[in-house]
C-alpha positions as CSV (number, residue, x, y, z in Angstrom):
1,X,88.1,-122.1,3.5
2,X,88.3,-125.1,1.2
3,X,89.5,-128.6,2.9
4,X,91.4,-131.6,1.4
5,X,91.5,-135.1,2.7
6,X,95.7,-135.0,2.5
7,X,98.5,-131.9,2.4
8,X,101.6,-132.6,2.1
9,X,103.6,-130.0,2.9
10,X,107.0,-129.5,1.4
11,X,107.1,-130.6,-2.5
12,X,110.7,-131.5,-2.7
13,X,111.7,-134.7,-3.7
14,X,109.9,-136.9,-0.6
15,X,107.0,-134.9,-0.5
16,X,106.6,-135.5,-4.7
17,X,107.4,-138.9,-4.5
18,X,104.6,-139.8,-1.4
19,X,102.2,-137.4,-4.0
20,X,102.9,-139.9,-7.1
21,X,102.7,-143.3,-4.4
22,X,99.3,-142.3,-3.6
23,X,97.9,-140.5,-6.9
24,X,96.4,-143.5,-8.4
25,X,94.6,-144.7,-5.1
26,X,93.7,-141.2,-4.4
27,X,92.1,-141.2,-7.8
28,X,89.8,-144.1,-6.9
29,X,89.0,-142.8,-3.9
30,X,88.4,-139.6,-5.1
31,X,90.4,-138.1,-2.5
32,X,91.9,-134.4,-2.7
33,X,95.3,-134.2,-2.4
34,X,97.3,-130.8,-1.9
35,X,101.4,-130.1,-2.5
36,X,102.3,-126.9,-1.0
37,X,105.6,-125.9,-2.0
38,X,107.8,-122.7,-0.9
39,X,110.0,-123.2,-4.1
40,X,108.5,-123.0,-7.6
41,X,109.4,-125.9,-9.9
42,X,110.7,-125.3,-13.4
43,X,108.6,-126.3,-15.7
44,X,111.9,-127.6,-18.1
45,X,115.1,-129.3,-17.0
46,X,118.3,-127.1,-17.2
47,X,121.5,-129.5,-17.0
48,X,124.2,-127.4,-15.0
49,X,127.7,-129.0,-14.5
50,X,127.1,-127.9,-10.4
51,X,123.7,-129.4,-10.0
52,X,123.4,-131.3,-6.6
53,X,122.6,-135.1,-7.0
54,X,120.8,-138.0,-5.0
55,X,122.6,-141.5,-4.7
56,X,119.5,-143.8,-5.5
57,X,119.8,-147.8,-4.1
58,X,119.0,-150.5,-6.0
59,X,115.9,-151.0,-3.9
60,X,114.9,-147.2,-4.7
61,X,115.4,-147.7,-8.4
62,X,112.5,-151.0,-7.9
63,X,110.4,-148.5,-6.1
64,X,110.5,-145.8,-8.6
65,X,110.5,-148.6,-11.2
66,X,106.8,-150.0,-9.7
67,X,105.6,-146.3,-9.8
68,X,106.5,-146.1,-13.5
69,X,108.5,-143.2,-13.0
70,X,112.1,-145.0,-13.7
71,X,111.6,-145.1,-17.9
72,X,111.9,-141.1,-17.6
73,X,114.6,-140.9,-14.8
74,X,116.7,-143.5,-16.3
75,X,118.4,-141.4,-19.3
76,X,120.1,-139.2,-16.8
77,X,121.0,-142.0,-13.9
78,X,124.4,-143.1,-13.8
79,X,124.7,-146.7,-12.8
80,X,126.8,-147.6,-10.2
81,X,128.4,-151.1,-10.9
82,X,131.3,-151.6,-8.3
83,X,131.8,-149.8,-5.2
84,X,135.7,-149.8,-4.0
85,X,135.8,-149.4,-0.3
86,X,139.5,-148.6,0.9
87,X,141.0,-147.0,4.1
88,X,143.9,-144.5,3.5
89,X,147.4,-145.7,4.2
90,X,146.3,-149.3,5.3
91,X,146.6,-152.4,3.0
92,X,142.8,-153.8,3.5
93,X,140.1,-153.0,0.8
94,X,137.3,-154.5,-0.7
95,X,134.6,-154.2,-3.4
96,X,131.3,-154.9,-3.9
97,X,129.9,-156.0,-7.2
98,X,126.2,-155.6,-9.0
99,X,127.6,-158.6,-11.3
100,X,128.2,-160.5,-7.8
101,X,125.2,-159.5,-6.5
102,X,122.9,-160.3,-9.5
103,X,121.7,-157.1,-10.0
104,X,122.3,-154.7,-13.2
105,X,123.6,-151.9,-10.7
106,X,123.9,-151.5,-7.1
107,X,122.5,-148.0,-7.5
108,X,122.4,-145.0,-9.3
109,X,123.0,-141.4,-9.2
110,X,121.0,-138.6,-10.6
111,X,121.0,-135.1,-10.4
112,X,118.1,-133.7,-8.6
113,X,116.7,-131.2,-10.7
114,X,116.3,-134.3,-13.4
115,X,114.6,-136.3,-10.5
116,X,112.5,-133.5,-9.6
117,X,111.4,-132.7,-13.1
118,X,110.3,-136.4,-13.9
119,X,108.3,-136.4,-10.6
120,X,106.7,-133.0,-11.1
121,X,105.9,-134.2,-14.7
122,X,104.1,-137.3,-13.4
123,X,101.5,-135.7,-11.0
124,X,98.4,-135.4,-12.4
125,X,97.1,-132.1,-11.4
126,X,93.2,-133.1,-10.9
127,X,94.1,-135.0,-8.2
128,X,97.0,-133.5,-6.7
129,X,96.7,-129.7,-6.6
130,X,100.1,-127.5,-6.4
131,X,100.3,-124.8,-3.9
132,X,103.1,-123.1,-5.1
133,X,105.0,-121.0,-4.4
134,X,103.8,-121.1,-0.6
135,X,104.5,-121.6,2.9
136,X,102.9,-123.2,5.8
137,X,102.8,-120.4,8.6
138,X,101.1,-122.1,11.1
139,X,99.0,-125.4,11.7
140,X,96.0,-125.4,14.1
141,X,95.3,-129.2,15.2
142,X,91.3,-129.7,15.3
143,X,89.3,-132.4,16.5
144,X,89.3,-134.3,12.9
145,X,92.3,-133.0,11.4
146,X,94.5,-129.5,11.2
147,X,94.1,-126.1,10.1
148,X,96.9,-124.5,8.0
149,X,97.4,-120.9,7.6
150,X,99.1,-120.0,4.7
151,X,101.7,-116.8,3.9
152,X,98.8,-115.0,1.8
153,X,96.7,-115.2,4.8
154,X,94.5,-118.0,3.6
155,X,93.3,-120.8,5.2
156,X,93.2,-124.4,4.5
157,X,91.4,-127.6,6.6
158,X,92.7,-130.9,6.0
159,X,92.0,-134.6,7.4
160,X,95.7,-135.6,7.5
161,X,98.8,-133.0,7.4
162,X,101.9,-134.5,6.4
163,X,105.4,-132.5,7.4
164,X,108.0,-133.1,4.4
165,X,109.6,-129.6,5.2
166,X,113.1,-130.4,5.7
167,X,115.8,-131.3,8.6
168,X,115.1,-127.7,10.1
169,X,111.4,-127.9,10.1
170,X,110.1,-124.9,11.6
171,X,106.5,-126.2,12.0
172,X,107.9,-129.3,13.8
173,X,109.4,-127.4,16.2
174,X,106.1,-125.3,16.0
175,X,104.1,-128.5,16.9
176,X,106.2,-129.4,20.1
177,X,107.8,-132.1,18.2
178,X,111.7,-132.0,19.4
179,X,114.6,-133.6,17.5
180,X,117.5,-135.4,19.0
181,X,120.5,-134.1,17.6
182,X,123.9,-136.0,17.5
183,X,126.5,-133.9,16.0
184,X,129.5,-135.5,14.3
185,X,131.8,-132.9,14.4
186,X,132.2,-132.9,10.9
187,X,131.4,-130.8,7.8
188,X,130.7,-132.3,4.7
189,X,132.2,-130.6,1.6
190,X,130.2,-131.2,-1.6
191,X,131.0,-130.6,-5.4
192,X,131.1,-131.9,-8.5
193,X,134.2,-132.7,-10.3
194,X,135.6,-134.0,-13.5
195,X,138.8,-136.5,-13.7
196,X,141.2,-137.4,-16.6
197,X,140.2,-141.1,-16.6
198,X,136.6,-141.8,-17.1
199,X,134.9,-143.6,-14.1
200,X,133.1,-146.4,-15.7
201,X,130.0,-146.6,-13.1
202,X,132.8,-147.1,-9.9
203,X,132.1,-145.2,-6.8
204,X,134.6,-145.0,-4.2
205,X,134.3,-145.1,-0.2
206,X,137.7,-143.8,0.9
207,X,138.2,-143.9,4.7
208,X,141.0,-142.1,6.5
209,X,141.5,-140.8,10.5
210,X,140.3,-137.4,9.1
211,X,136.9,-138.3,8.2
212,X,135.2,-140.0,4.8
213,X,135.2,-139.1,1.5
214,X,133.2,-140.7,-1.3
215,X,133.3,-140.1,-5.1
216,X,130.1,-141.3,-6.7
217,X,130.1,-141.6,-10.7
218,X,127.6,-139.3,-12.5
219,X,126.4,-138.5,-15.9
220,X,128.9,-136.9,-18.9
221,X,131.7,-138.0,-16.6
222,X,131.5,-136.0,-13.8
223,X,131.7,-137.5,-10.4
224,X,130.0,-136.1,-7.1
225,X,132.8,-135.5,-4.1
226,X,131.6,-136.0,-0.5
227,X,134.6,-134.9,1.5
228,X,134.0,-134.7,5.3
229,X,136.4,-132.7,7.4
230,X,136.6,-131.2,10.7
231,X,134.6,-127.9,10.6
232,X,137.7,-125.4,10.6
233,X,139.5,-127.7,8.5
234,X,136.9,-127.6,5.8
235,X,136.3,-124.1,6.1
236,X,139.8,-123.8,5.1
237,X,139.3,-126.1,2.0
238,X,136.4,-124.2,0.7
239,X,138.2,-121.1,0.8
240,X,141.2,-122.3,-1.5
241,X,141.4,-121.2,-5.2
242,X,140.2,-124.2,-7.5
243,X,144.0,-125.3,-8.1
244,X,144.9,-125.6,-4.6
245,X,141.8,-127.3,-3.9
246,X,142.2,-129.9,-6.5
247,X,145.7,-130.5,-5.5
248,X,145.0,-131.2,-2.1
249,X,142.2,-133.6,-2.9
250,X,144.6,-135.4,-5.6
251,X,146.8,-136.0,-2.7
252,X,144.0,-137.2,-0.4
253,X,142.0,-139.6,-2.9
254,X,145.3,-140.6,-5.3
255,X,145.5,-141.1,-9.0
256,X,142.5,-144.1,-9.2
257,X,140.6,-141.7,-11.6
258,X,143.7,-140.1,-13.1
259,X,144.3,-136.2,-12.3
260,X,141.2,-134.5,-11.0
261,X,140.9,-131.8,-13.6
262,X,137.8,-129.5,-12.5
263,X,135.7,-129.0,-9.5
264,X,132.2,-127.0,-9.6
265,X,130.6,-124.5,-7.1
266,X,131.2,-126.0,-3.5
267,X,128.8,-126.9,-0.6
268,X,129.1,-127.1,2.9
269,X,127.0,-128.9,5.4
270,X,127.6,-129.3,9.4
271,X,126.7,-133.2,9.7
272,X,124.6,-134.8,12.7
273,X,122.4,-137.6,13.0
274,X,119.1,-136.1,13.7
275,X,116.0,-138.0,14.7
276,X,112.3,-136.8,15.5
277,X,110.7,-137.6,19.1
278,X,107.9,-138.2,17.2
279,X,106.9,-139.5,13.3
280,X,103.0,-139.7,14.1
281,X,100.0,-138.1,15.6
282,X,96.1,-138.5,14.7
283,X,96.2,-136.5,11.4
284,X,99.7,-136.1,11.1
285,X,102.9,-137.9,9.9
286,X,106.3,-136.8,9.7
287,X,108.5,-137.5,6.7
288,X,112.1,-137.1,5.0
289,X,114.5,-135.2,6.9
290,X,112.2,-133.7,9.2
291,X,111.4,-137.0,10.7
292,X,115.5,-138.2,10.3
293,X,118.7,-136.6,8.8
294,X,121.7,-139.1,8.3
295,X,125.4,-138.8,7.2
296,X,125.7,-138.5,3.6
297,X,128.4,-140.7,3.3
298,X,126.8,-143.9,3.4
299,X,124.1,-143.2,1.1
300,X,121.2,-143.9,3.1
301,X,119.2,-140.9,3.8
302,X,116.8,-140.4,0.9
303,X,116.6,-144.3,0.5
304,X,115.4,-144.6,3.6
305,X,112.9,-141.7,3.5
306,X,111.7,-142.9,0.0
307,X,110.6,-146.4,1.7
308,X,109.0,-144.6,4.5
309,X,107.1,-142.5,1.7
310,X,106.3,-145.7,-0.2
311,X,105.2,-147.6,3.5
312,X,102.8,-144.7,4.2
313,X,101.6,-144.6,0.8
314,X,100.5,-148.5,1.0
315,X,99.2,-147.9,4.7
316,X,96.7,-145.2,3.7
317,X,95.3,-146.7,0.8
318,X,94.8,-149.9,2.4
319,X,93.4,-148.0,5.9
320,X,89.7,-146.4,6.6
321,X,88.0,-144.3,3.6
322,X,89.4,-140.9,5.3
323,X,92.8,-140.8,6.6
324,X,94.4,-139.7,9.3
325,X,93.1,-142.2,12.2
326,X,96.0,-142.8,14.7
327,X,95.7,-146.7,14.8
328,X,96.2,-146.6,10.6
329,X,99.3,-144.2,11.1
330,X,100.7,-146.2,14.1
331,X,100.7,-149.1,11.9
332,X,102.8,-147.6,9.6
333,X,105.2,-146.5,12.0
334,X,105.4,-149.9,13.2
335,X,106.1,-151.5,9.9
336,X,108.9,-149.1,9.1
337,X,110.7,-149.0,12.7
338,X,112.8,-152.1,12.1
339,X,113.9,-150.8,8.7
340,X,114.7,-147.1,10.2
341,X,116.3,-148.8,13.3
342,X,118.5,-151.3,11.1
343,X,119.7,-148.2,8.3
344,X,120.1,-145.5,11.1
345,X,122.5,-147.6,13.2
346,X,124.3,-148.8,9.8
347,X,125.0,-145.3,8.9
348,X,125.9,-144.1,12.0
349,X,128.3,-147.0,13.0
350,X,130.0,-146.7,9.9
351,X,130.3,-143.5,9.9
352,X,131.9,-143.6,13.7
353,X,134.3,-146.2,13.1
354,X,135.5,-145.1,9.7
355,X,136.2,-141.4,11.0
356,X,138.0,-142.5,14.2
357,X,142.3,-142.2,14.0
358,X,142.6,-144.2,17.3
359,X,144.7,-146.9,16.5
360,X,142.9,-149.9,18.0
361,X,139.4,-148.8,16.0
362,X,141.6,-147.8,13.0
363,X,143.4,-151.2,13.1
364,X,139.6,-152.8,13.6
365,X,138.4,-151.3,10.6
366,X,141.2,-152.5,8.5
367,X,140.4,-156.3,9.5
368,X,136.6,-155.6,8.7
369,X,137.3,-154.5,5.3
370,X,139.7,-157.3,5.1
371,X,137.4,-159.7,6.4
372,X,134.2,-158.5,3.9
373,X,136.5,-159.9,1.1
374,X,137.3,-163.3,2.9
375,X,133.8,-163.6,4.6
376,X,131.1,-164.0,1.5
377,X,128.1,-163.6,3.7
378,X,129.3,-160.3,5.6
379,X,130.0,-159.0,2.3
380,X,126.9,-159.9,0.9
381,X,124.8,-158.1,4.2
382,X,126.9,-155.1,3.6
383,X,126.6,-155.2,-0.2
384,X,122.7,-155.4,0.7
385,X,122.6,-152.7,3.5
386,X,124.3,-150.5,0.8
387,X,121.6,-151.7,-1.8
388,X,118.7,-150.7,0.5
389,X,117.7,-154.2,0.6
390,X,118.2,-155.1,4.2
391,X,114.5,-155.8,4.5
392,X,112.2,-157.1,2.6
393,X,111.8,-154.4,-0.4
394,X,109.0,-152.0,-0.8
395,X,108.9,-152.9,-4.5
396,X,107.8,-156.2,-3.8
397,X,104.7,-155.1,-2.2
398,X,101.4,-155.1,-3.6
């Protein structure tokens, strides 16, 4: 049986970003880190029209710049230079502009496969050991860490276990950590589309009485569509042939990008706000969707998880020589509490306000969009939330 200082359970974008943030400090401290992931990452990037993507806020871009990874990511990162926010059937609308905020982009949209490829290629195999494909079947708390039992029957002891295994974390449940779930009564249809007119770095957030819709610019003049509907309606739309689906999408979105010409594979996701009842215990931390899962339209979920990861790495590397100390992990949680509460609250309130057909609320959001254009301080606050800059940026930390 071997022992390591840190075991990261889940080698997806959150787990790999945490490993990269820890890498240099772990080398100096001679920590051994193992990354356990059930799905083998590909050695080469294979472009796909249907590949899923993530919207990185400007703050997240700054984090990857700090980690020395942005130069690798940038060739396939599509800049969001403007965001057009509107309410279907009502006159009010507002625009957020990178130029007005004094930044090169409000955010970037990157294919997950490319982001993962860049992250995995940057990991030093002498510091970060991969167990892949491998799955943790059981976790047993020890007085000085955790014992992990893998699906091949082997065991591994660690000073600190980090759960980054997704929103349906079976290990979180196994440890008796409950998750509070608030269902939105919506399902997201997510797909890549192509339009007749170039998007020119313009993102759309369109709110309707039936639920919000987002179109985000993607490389190769594609857009990422996030279309939320009630579950039965989402199921009906998902079952339509491509041309019928495009016709209904065109009727809902309009012709701001000309004709919508192509749609790729459609994916369906029931939407809920999920919050873990615990994020730290002695020798244990919970990250990513296992800690909190947000509505995708506001685009805040992965960016918050990335900020959590950087904060955890910074706290661990400034802490005791042996990671896992409860006081250190509690300091991390306290430091992130305001960011988490603000981001989750912002995402939840925006989702509820812009998904409601009640006349009073619909009129209120119409006035709210108008107010954003008329009140520059309010518009700037909204922009900074969207950019992941509502609080002090982790990119600015030493």
